[in-house]
C-alpha positions in Angstrom: -0.1 0.0 0.1 2.9 2.3 0.4 4.3 4.7 -2.2 7.0 6.9 -3.0 6.5 10.6 -1.4 5.4 13.1 -4.2 7.4 16.2 -3.9 6.7 18.0 -7.4 4.1 18.9 -9.7 3.4 16.2 -12.2 1.3 13.2 -13.2 2.2 10.1 -11.4 1.0 6.4 -12.2 0.2 3.8 -9.9 -1.4 0.4 -10.0 -3.8 -1.0 -7.1 -5.7 -4.3 -6.7 -9.8 -4.0 -6.9 -10.9 -4.3 -3.5 -8.0 -3.3 -1.8 -6.5 0.0 -0.7 -3.8 2.6 -1.9 -2.0 5.4 -0.1 -0.6 8.7 -2.1 2.0 10.2 0.0 2.5 14.2 -0.3 5.5 16.3 0.9 3.8 18.8 3.1 4.4 21.5 5.6 1.2 23.2 7.2 3.5 25.7 9.1 3.9 27.7 5.7 -0.1 28.1 5.5 -0.1 25.5 2.5 -2.3 22.7 2.4 -3.3 19.9 0.0 -6.6 19.9 -1.2 -8.5 17.0 -3.4 -9.8 18.8 -6.6 -11.3 15.7 -8.0 -11.3 11.9 -7.4 -13.5 9.1 -8.6 -12.2 6.8 -5.6 -13.5 6.7 -2.3 -11.0 8.4 0.4 -10.8 6.3 3.7 -8.3 7.9 5.2 -6.0 11.0 5.8 -3.3 12.1 8.1 -0.4 14.3 8.6 3.1 12.8 9.5 5.9 15.0 10.7 9.4 13.8 9.2 10.6 11.6 11.9 14.0 13.0 11.2 12.8 16.7 12.2 10.5 15.9 14.8 10.8 18.2 17.5 11.9 21.2 15.0 9.8 24.2 14.6 8.5 24.8 11.3 9.7 21.3 10.4 7.8 19.4 7.1 6.5 16.0 6.9 3.8 14.2 4.5 0.1 14.2 4.3 -1.0 10.7 3.6 -4.2 9.7 1.5 -5.7 6.4 1.7 -8.4 5.4 -1.0 -10.6 2.2 -1.5 -10.0 0.9 -5.1 -13.6 -0.7 -5.5 -13.6 -1.6 -9.1 -11.2 -2.4 -11.9 -10.5 0.3 -14.4 -8.4 3.6 -14.9 -9.2 6.2 -12.1 -7.3 9.5 -10.9 -7.3 11.5 -8.0 -6.2 15.3 -8.6 -4.7 17.4 -5.7 -3.4 21.2 -5.5 -1.0 22.4 -2.9 -2.2 26.0 -2.2 -3.1 28.6 0.7 -6.6 29.1 1.4 -6.4 32.8 1.0 -4.3 32.7 -2.3 -6.3 32.0 -5.5 -3.4 30.1 -7.3 -1.9 26.9 -6.2 2.1 26.6 -6.2 1.9 22.7 -7.1 -0.7 20.4 -8.9 -0.6 17.0 -8.6 -2.6 14.3 -10.7 -2.1 10.6 -9.8 -3.3 8.1 -12.2 -4.4 4.7 -10.8 -4.9 1.4 -13.0 -6.9 -1.0 -10.7 -6.7 -4.7 -11.8 
């Protein structure tokens, strides 16, 4: 279920098994005011958590990862689109699309 950490804008491909879960891990630092937001998804989100980088735990302003878990219910091609932005700013600084092939 675990995946590599996504740290840059772009399109990423993943695969999963129908009925299983997939985890999408995005580099994040909420102390800057930036947050990940799901723009669209045709998969059911079943969990989300922020995890501080264990090497930097206790450091003021240290970043970490935002982890999303999705249920991969049916076979086929699916996608989840994210933006990384501050709530008060109109434009995101990062955009990520994850294309998931479920078999």
